[in-house]
Every structure is written in C-alpha cells, then in structure tokens.
NUVEX-50579 format. One line per field, with one value per atom (N, C-alpha, C): residue in one letter; x, y, z. Coordinates in steps of 0.001 Angstrom, whole numbers, plus 500000, padded with zeros to 6 digits. Each point is the difference from the previous one (the first is absolute). Example, Ala and Ser with C-alpha at 12.3 -4.5 7.8 and 13.67 -1.06 7.14 Angstrom:
residu = c(a_a_a_s_s_s) $
east = c(513190_499110_500900_499650_500820_499230) $
north = c(494310_501190_501200_501050_501190_501090) $
up = c(507800_500000_500000_499280_500060_500730) $
//
This chain:
residu = c(m_m_m_q_q_q_r_r_r_l_l_l_l_l_l_t_t_t_s_s_s_l_l_l_l_l_l_l_l_l_a_a_a_a_a_a_a_a_a_l_l_l_p_p_p_a_a_a_t_t_t_a_a_a_g_g_g_q_q_q_i_i_i_v_v_v_d_d_d_v_v_v_s_s_s_i_i_i_t_t_t_d_d_d_l_l_l_d_d_d_s_s_s_g_g_g_t_t_t_t_t_t_l_l_l_p_p_p_a_a_a_y_y_y_p_p_p_h_h_h_a_a_a_g_g_g_r_r_r_d_d_d_y_y_y_v_v_v_a_a_a_g_g_g_s_s_s_p_p_p_g_g_g_h_h_h_r_r_r_y_y_y_a_a_a_v_v_v_t_t_t_l_l_l_v_v_v_n_n_n_r_r_r_t_t_t_g_g_g_g_g_g_r_r_r_v_v_v_l_l_l_a_a_a_v_v_v_l_l_l_s_s_s_v_v_v_d_d_d_g_g_g_v_v_v_n_n_n_a_a_a_v_v_v_s_s_s_g_g_g_e_e_e_t_t_t_a_a_a_n_n_n_p_p_p_e_e_e_q_q_q_s_s_s_g_g_g_y_y_y_v_v_v_l_l_l_g_g_g_p_p_p_w_w_w_e_e_e_r_r_r_a_a_a_e_e_e_i_i_i_r_r_r_g_g_g_w_w_w_r_r_r_k_k_k_s_s_s_l_l_l_d_d_d_e_e_e_v_v_v_a_a_a_d_d_d_f_f_f_v_v_v_f_f_f_t_t_t_s_s_s_v_v_v_p_p_p_d_d_d_s_s_s_y_y_y_a_a_a_a_a_a_r_r_r_t_t_t_g_g_g_r_r_r_p_p_p_r_r_r_n_n_n_v_v_v_g_g_g_v_v_v_i_i_i_g_g_g_v_v_v_a_a_a_a_a_a_f_f_f_r_r_r_e_e_e_r_r_r_y_y_y_q_q_q_r_r_r_p_p_p_i_i_i_a_a_a_m_m_m_q_q_q_p_p_p_l_l_l_a_a_a_s_s_s_a_a_a_d_d_d_a_a_a_e_e_e_a_a_a_r_r_r_r_r_r_d_d_d_s_s_s_a_a_a_a_a_a_e_e_e_s_s_s_a_a_a_p_p_p_a_a_a_p_p_p_a_a_a_a_a_a_p_p_p_a_a_a_s_s_s_a_a_a_t_t_t_a_a_a_g_g_g_e_e_e_r_r_r_a_a_a_k_k_k_s_s_s_a_a_a_p_p_p_g_g_g_a_a_a_n_n_n_r_r_r_q_q_q_e_e_e_l_l_l_g_g_g_t_t_t_g_g_g_h_h_h_g_g_g_q_q_q_r_r_r_r_r_r_h_h_h_d_d_d_p_p_p_a_a_a_t_t_t_y_y_y_t_t_t_a_a_a_f_f_f_e_e_e_r_r_r_e_e_e_s_s_s_r_r_r_h_h_h_a_a_a_n_n_n_e_e_e_v_v_v_l_l_l_s_s_s_l_l_l_y_y_y_y_y_y_d_d_d_a_a_a_t_t_t_d_d_d_a_a_a_l_l_l_v_v_v_s_s_s_r_r_r) $
east = c(146237_501221_500208_499786_500185_499030_498739_499022_500430_500557_500464_501148_500961_501140_499547_499051_499487_499340_499257_499348_501017_501091_501046_500662_500213_500596_499098_498704_499061_499973_500109_499957_501210_501123_501225_500244_499051_500217_500149_500842_500201_499602_499552_499585_501151_501210_501127_501303_501091_501328_500382_500070_500178_501462_500443_501327_499927_501141_500039_499812_500360_499930_498873_499870_498936_499284_498737_499241_499851_499994_499867_498871_499076_498944_499689_499247_499638_498482_499544_498576_499676_499083_499531_499023_500384_499180_498759_499987_498825_498937_500429_499023_499758_500915_499857_500358_500742_500338_501499_500325_501399_500340_501036_500362_500645_499492_500590_501413_500836_501384_500113_500636_500146_501457_500293_501383_500392_501174_500503_501517_500633_501460_500722_499502_500654_499691_499084_499600_498493_499556_498574_499649_498912_499571_498572_499723_498630_499694_498722_499559_499353_500588_499478_499131_499169_499127_500494_500328_500504_499057_500571_499230_499468_500103_499485_501048_499523_500845_500136_501141_500160_500791_499922_500767_500793_501183_500783_499650_499412_499577_501067_500485_501031_499402_500287_499531_501201_500178_501049_499524_500719_499592_500645_500665_500732_499450_500447_499604_500917_500947_500890_499882_500607_499961_500908_499604_500728_500132_501171_500209_499857_499085_499797_500469_501114_500536_499356_499068_499175_500526_500112_500357_498972_499731_499104_500756_500126_500749_501451_500553_501389_500205_498902_500068_499436_500758_499544_498717_498960_498691_499958_500990_500042_500884_501216_500978_500083_499512_500115_501372_500879_501339_499954_501025_500146_500143_499204_499801_501277_500106_501085_499451_500249_499452_500415_501066_500468_499197_499059_499258_498829_499258_498849_498850_499110_498824_498902_499055_498870_500167_499767_500082_498604_499867_498726_500049_498965_499892_499681_500036_499698_498652_500003_498813_499281_500640_499333_499845_498906_499724_500011_500705_500093_499801_499259_499823_500852_500969_500851_499423_499456_499198_500740_501247_500684_501411_500621_501348_499898_500785_499911_500657_499237_500484_500378_499357_500283_499398_500076_499377_498480_499463_498549_499393_500810_499434_500745_499247_500594_499433_500715_499492_499599_498769_499424_500911_500036_500490_498893_500313_498994_500632_499315_500491_499935_501104_500066_500969_500215_500960_501417_500898_501393_500624_499853_500613_499451_498759_499385_500259_500721_500258_500955_499888_500866_501469_500288_501387_500553_499216_500473_500162_499080_500077_501193_500515_501183_501250_499929_501178_500400_499041_500334_499024_499918_498982_500363_501200_500518_499107_499406_499255_498496_499493_498559_499276_498947_499231_500327_500821_500393_499724_499317_499789_500833_500879_500909_499857_500196_499969_501192_500824_501070_499557_499848_499464_501113_499989_501010_499309_500475_499547_500687_499383_500589_500983_501104_501029_499469_499261_499413_498762_499149_498759_500167_499347_500006_498749_499595_498833_500241_498995_500138_499206_500667_499319_500012_498821_499901_499648_500817_499830_499846_498870_499849_500939_500537_500858_499215_500060_499171_500513_501300_500565_500639_500005_500625_501510_500723_501462_500482_501320_500555_499364_499624_499408_498604_499320_498633_499942_501123_499980_500058_499329_499997_500280_500429_500161_498658_499213_498648_500000_501153_500062_499681_500148_499704_498544_499122_498582_499679_500831_499697_501109_501110_501136_499718_500496_499841_500859_499588_500777_501331_501118_501306_500192_500882_500325_500793_499950_500741_501484_500762_501427_500751_501108_500800_500593_500141_500617_498985_498802_498970_500518_499588_500462_499339_500562_499433_498573_499726_498644_499026_500409_499127_499758_501041_499811_499056_500081_499116_498557_499777_498638_499378_500818_499478_499902_500457_499956_498570_499664_498649_499597_498775_499465_500472_500914_500480_498936_500075_499076_500482_499884_500522_498982_500513_499171_499042_498723_499009_499616_500033_499553_501152_499898_500877_499129_500637_499259_500230_498911_500087_499964_500235_500020_498656_499020_498640_499747_498724_499594_500462_500231_500397_498769_500172_498905_500547_499135_500396_500229_501164_500359_501098_499617_500990_500874_501232_500954_500837_500706_500899_501335_501008_501290_500077_500734_500253_501396_500599_501326_499874_500977_500011_501441_500437_501341_499882_500618_499901_500787_499446_500676_501312_500010_501183_500000_501170_500053_499475_499875_499443_498538_499170_498570_499759_499059_499624_499176_499366_499173_499853_500042_499793_498923_498964_498895_499855_499618_499746_498652_499241_498707_500016_499746_500076_498592_499883_498687_500108_498874_499891_498522_499698_498643_499633_498709_499535_500468_499835_500403_501493_500803_501443_500368_499305_500289_499560_498837_499513_500953_500546_500888_501311_500330_501240_499818) $
north = c(574362_500708_501225_499872_501159_501109_499625_501013_500707_499244_500587_500960_499588_500861_501269_499877_501170_500950_499470_500831_500738_499307_500641_501119_499782_501037_501221_499774_501106_500801_499316_500676_500899_499660_500762_501018_500154_500831_501476_500691_501439_500660_501262_500665_500392_500142_500444_499699_500038_499953_501432_500304_501379_500302_501154_500479_501331_500569_501333_501084_499690_500992_499681_498748_499618_498749_499882_498762_499370_498665_499276_498983_499984_498999_499614_498914_499487_500078_500617_500092_499111_499054_499149_500831_500332_500894_499318_498675_499294_499803_499832_499855_501319_500967_501291_499984_499003_499878_500160_500461_500028_498633_499376_498667_500069_499227_500032_499433_500568_499536_499131_498832_499045_499976_500464_499952_498586_499587_498664_500006_499615_499860_501258_501158_501253_500539_499349_500470_500215_500846_500194_499372_499209_499288_500396_500042_500155_498848_499625_498906_500583_499720_500498_498975_500475_499121_499969_498825_499906_500687_500796_500690_501350_500345_501289_501102_501167_501189_500589_500631_500621_501291_500786_501238_499969_500581_500209_501396_500061_501275_500502_501202_500629_501206_500157_501146_500656_501290_500775_500394_499582_500264_501259_500769_501162_501291_501108_501308_500547_499195_500416_499065_500385_499118_498785_498885_498740_499358_499438_499209_498527_499296_498566_499243_499278_499190_498621_499714_498801_498910_498791_498846_498898_499251_498846_498809_498951_498808_500325_501007_500371_500847_500582_500840_501386_501049_501360_500283_500485_500188_501189_500895_501168_499743_499524_499891_498623_498960_498647_499384_500704_499475_499024_499165_499189_500946_499780_501000_500390_501303_500581_501277_500243_501191_501321_500005_501250_500398_499175_500252_500962_500210_500899_499402_500874_499567_501032_499906_500931_500965_501291_501023_500250_499836_500212_501305_500827_501231_499709_501018_499801_499306_498895_499227_499416_499992_499550_498477_499573_498583_499787_498977_499747_498526_499693_498618_499783_499104_499660_498734_500103_498915_499129_500321_499161_500444_499251_500317_501230_501023_501210_499760_500297_499818_501331_501067_501347_500958_501293_500961_499962_499279_499927_498653_498928_498662_499128_499058_498910_498690_498903_498657_499392_499521_499539_499044_500172_498944_498953_498747_498940_498750_499395_498766_498877_499305_498935_498926_498971_498965_500552_499372_500468_500001_498915_500025_501117_500448_501041_501398_500100_501312_500810_501311_500904_499747_499786_499759_498724_498916_498730_500091_500678_500117_500837_500824_500789_499453_498727_499325_500402_500508_500467_499433_498686_499400_499932_500423_499760_500595_501179_500691_500042_499053_499950_499766_500782_499880_501055_500993_501040_501383_500823_501404_500828_500831_500772_501498_500755_501461_500547_500793_500741_501455_500542_501353_500968_501154_501044_501303_500649_501350_500996_501148_501051_500820_500414_500758_501342_500675_501276_500242_500894_500308_501274_500035_501188_499955_501138_499980_499041_499202_498958_500371_499951_500193_498672_499421_498698_500198_499460_500193_498659_499780_498766_499988_498851_499846_499313_500547_499500_498694_499782_498807_499089_498721_499028_500094_499646_499977_498607_499888_498670_499360_500814_499438_499454_500494_499571_498851_499715_498935_498639_499035_498638_499013_498841_498926_499308_500399_499468_498515_499470_498567_499158_500596_499255_499598_500716_499702_498671_499579_498773_498959_500347_499079_498812_498810_498845_500148_499366_500069_499284_500586_499382_498806_499115_498858_500466_499212_500357_499972_501002_500053_498890_499588_498929_500413_501319_500496_500298_499434_500250_499623_500803_499762_498758_499517_498823_500265_501255_500345_499929_500457_499951_498571_499154_498596_499310_500379_499392_500370_501259_500438_499200_499565_499290_498495_499531_498565_499544_498750_499483_500071_500517_500055_501193_500814_501157_501089_500882_501128_501096_499773_500950_501105_501113_501146_499631_500370_499701_501218_501186_501199_500948_500654_501098_501127_501059_501138_500091_499895_500037_501408_500061_501228_500075_500691_500000_501022_500284_500941_501412_500757_501397_500867_501021_500922_501407_500978_501397_500292_500543_500308_501062_501271_501054_500284_500388_500383_501161_500659_501093_499803_500742_499996_501174_499837_501086_499828_501095_499944_499534_499193_499520_499724_500629_499751_499184_498829_499110_500546_499790_500419_499245_498734_499152_499035_499518_499005_498651_499832_498775_500218_499021_500114_500237_500903_500224_498839_499265_498867_499025_498713_498965_499047_499785_499112_498904_498811_498877_499385_499676_499339_498779_498827_498751_499550_499305_499529_498619_499290_498721_499601_498845_499486_499547_500010_499648_498621_498980_498639_499917_500731_499969_500631_501076_500659_499119_499379_499130_498825_499465_498840_500332_501301_500408_500151) $
up = c(650061_500380_499140_498693_499127_500367_500342_500370_501275_500956_501241_499747_499174_499697_499308_499079_499305_500983_500946_501002_500853_500361_500780_499220_498705_499171_499941_499799_499916_501288_501120_501283_500199_499355_500184_498894_499093_498814_500345_499217_500126_498688_500039_498760_499094_500557_499180_500714_499239_500583_500343_501281_500445_500292_499531_500303_500710_500269_500597_498948_498750_498919_499034_499605_499071_500501_499601_500160_498627_499953_498741_500144_499050_500003_498563_499835_498686_499848_498924_499701_498815_500193_498907_499172_498783_499178_499441_499970_499491_501072_501242_501089_500721_499815_500656_501477_500436_501417_500235_501198_500427_500572_499482_500446_501383_500959_501345_499988_500846_500132_501244_499848_501093_500459_501213_500489_500399_499582_500344_499925_501094_500062_499506_500403_499654_498619_499275_498676_499947_499067_499755_498660_499979_498800_499627_498680_499525_499049_499955_499139_498748_498845_498734_499304_499069_499212_498564_499468_498628_499009_499107_498983_500427_501273_500469_499829_499592_499925_501407_500254_501317_499899_501070_500111_501297_499965_501206_500514_501177_500566_500964_499755_500823_500707_501274_500780_500671_499729_500644_501396_501015_501379_500564_499162_500487_499397_500572_499512_498930_499521_498918_498819_498895_498832_500225_499404_500133_498621_499727_498793_500358_499319_500226_498767_500138_498909_500118_499105_500082_499074_500544_499179_500216_498942_500061_499414_500758_499573_499640_500670_499733_498769_499456_498806_500343_499679_500263_499220_500691_499383_499054_500087_499116_498790_500241_498919_499365_500687_499487_500217_500692_500280_501181_500103_501197_501184_501035_501046_500728_500283_500768_500647_501288_500661_499368_499217_499402_498761_499589_498760_500204_498914_500023_500793_500452_500733_499904_500904_500039_501164_499730_501038_500554_501308_500679_500773_499839_500763_501458_500860_501415_500202_500731_500352_498778_498858_498770_499947_499383_499745_498491_499524_498561_499712_498938_499545_498756_500095_498868_499391_498784_499434_498995_499715_499024_499704_499093_499521_499107_500294_499180_498650_498928_498634_499359_500460_499516_501015_499727_500905_499913_499028_499818_500332_500011_500112_501007_500582_500769_499475_500271_499724_501338_500088_501262_500766_501339_500871_500062_499723_500066_500598_500952_500600_498972_499820_499006_500487_499206_500376_499943_500730_500015_498601_499178_498669_499102_500271_499178_500549_501110_500595_499125_500120_499233_500338_501297_500408_499385_500023_499442_498493_499330_498541_499548_500896_499661_500683_500441_500529_501396_500825_501345_501037_500157_500874_501479_500363_501352_501096_499770_501052_499751_499223_499760_501326_500236_501232_501037_499632_500953_499411_500759_499644_500968_499465_500841_499785_501052_499928_500781_499329_500655_500057_501209_500183_500368_499341_500234_500373_501045_500323_499070_499824_499165_500820_499346_500714_500482_499167_500408_499157_500470_499302_499179_498866_499158_499125_499440_499102_498848_499679_498984_498757_498853_498718_499271_499819_499344_498534_499129_498574_499297_499313_499233_498808_499687_498837_498899_498803_498910_499430_500054_499375_501030_499725_500891_499849_501075_499920_500394_500268_500264_501224_500983_501209_499753_498931_499724_499020_499303_498999_500648_499421_500523_498876_500378_499042_499843_499002_499851_499654_499622_499708_501222_501190_501228_500077_499288_500059_499334_499028_499279_500060_500634_500032_500899_499643_500882_501238_501074_501231_499806_500438_499806_500926_499594_500840_501207_501081_501206_499689_500450_499706_500710_499393_500591_501319_500224_501227_501088_499893_501009_501377_501012_501356_500573_501109_500654_500434_500462_500412_498850_498829_498833_499565_500069_499635_500973_501285_500991_499730_499560_499718_498867_499054_498851_500235_501171_500284_500209_499618_500196_501467_500237_501348_500809_499474_500751_500016_501013_500082_499060_498718_499036_499725_499511_499644_498870_500146_498977_499165_500612_499291_499690_498859_499634_499479_499511_499454_498505_499258_498553_499428_498720_499220_499282_500615_499487_498908_499793_498952_500331_498964_500201_500227_500842_500258_500233_499765_500168_501479_500312_501388_499961_499838_499775_501214_499725_501042_499478_500897_499632_500710_499547_500676_500961_501080_500934_500586_500446_500619_501441_500433_501379_500397_501086_500522_501284_500012_501151_501189_501176_501223_500175_499560_500105_498826_499629_498939_500462_501313_500559_500341_499727_500271_501491_500306_501389_500557_499083_500424_498843_500305_498992_500517_499193_500367_498960_500461_499096_500338_498973_500145_499088_500564_499250_499614_498883_499568_499375_500010_499321_499999_499411_500012_501412_500306_501337_500428_499158_500355_500306_499230_500214_501345_500364_501271_501171_499893_501069_500207_498909_500101_500687_500071_500664_501502) $
//
C-alpha cells in the first residue's frame, strides 16, 4: 500500500508552487535536485531528507520588480523576526530567479537551511514552533519603476543581527497555552510533523540593500509550500 501511495504521489508531482507573480520551489543542495511538489487538499507538499541542506528558489514571473517576503517555519528569513508580511524581504528584478540558501545573518553571510527534527529547528529553539513545516512567501509589486542604485553596506545593522544563542540553545518545552491542534499533534499515534528547518553552518552569501516602494500595504499574492519527511506525508 505504501508503495502504491508513493507511486500516486509521484504521478501527481509538480515542479513548483506557481503563482501569478512568483513561483516557489525547493532545491535539495546535497542531491542537486528540485523537490517535486505534491498537491493535496488545496496545499502543495514537498518531501525533505533529514540532514540535507536546501534552498528556497524564487522566480519573478513579471516584467517589473517584486518584493518577496520569505518566511520558513513562521520565521522571517531575512530579519529572524516572527513572520509578518510587512517585514523585509528579497527584491527580485524582472524575470529574475534567486536561490535563498539560509537564514540571513549579515549582508555577507547566511546560515544554511537544513532539514532536521522539529525540536532541533530554529523556530522551536527560539520558542516559536507553531508553524514548523511551512514555507511562506508574500509577494508585493512595486508602486513605480525608477533607476536603481544598489549600494553594499559594510557593517551589519539591527536587521542583520541574530540571537546566536539559538544555535546551541535547548529546545523549549511546549507552552501551557498550546492550542488543541498542537496538543493533538503531540498525541501518541497522531500524524505529527517530523521535519523542521535547522540553523546550519554559516557560508558566504553577499547581499545589498535597495529601495522598494510597495504598490499596496497588502500583499499582491501569498503562497505557502508545506514540507515533511516522506513517511509522514505518505501516512497523511
């Protein structure tokens, strides 16, 4: 039965979660492959491999610049804040493709996205486990076009600083105010989330700041891509 279900999933796989403004896909950096997305009940899922590094690949499908506010497990990938569409993100040029390989630590470095256990995930270690297993993108069109001057900044600022203690801190206990859904996930035999995204090794990955005025304070498009281990997805 499991082999049959796996075959059905493979037959229905898509290369990416496609939007009108941006496409979102996951690239396994250790295998060099784009992970297929499996649509189910209105959501797209990808199967990750524990211990593998990955990148979130964003493609601008428009002829104008787009701001993509990326969150992983409910944590903003640029600022490290609990995710909110009003926060910072990555600006993609017309038709541009970008690989986001980790949590931004400064304008020069990121810490790898790596599939790991939920308790070892960056979100859980910083007390924010509620949205582990979800990659989100809020896309904004630019209000108007103008010549862009991109200037690298030599020093990190508040947006680039991180709480490095998260790299070694133990996972916090579940809060007493956990929702009924969260308690159900932790119940014996439940189809609970198995994979989260860890805070991996740091690597050189330069970025710059640029000005961007949003067309609207509300995102023009919001996309979500869900992930977990293969066995966990098959069991659902």
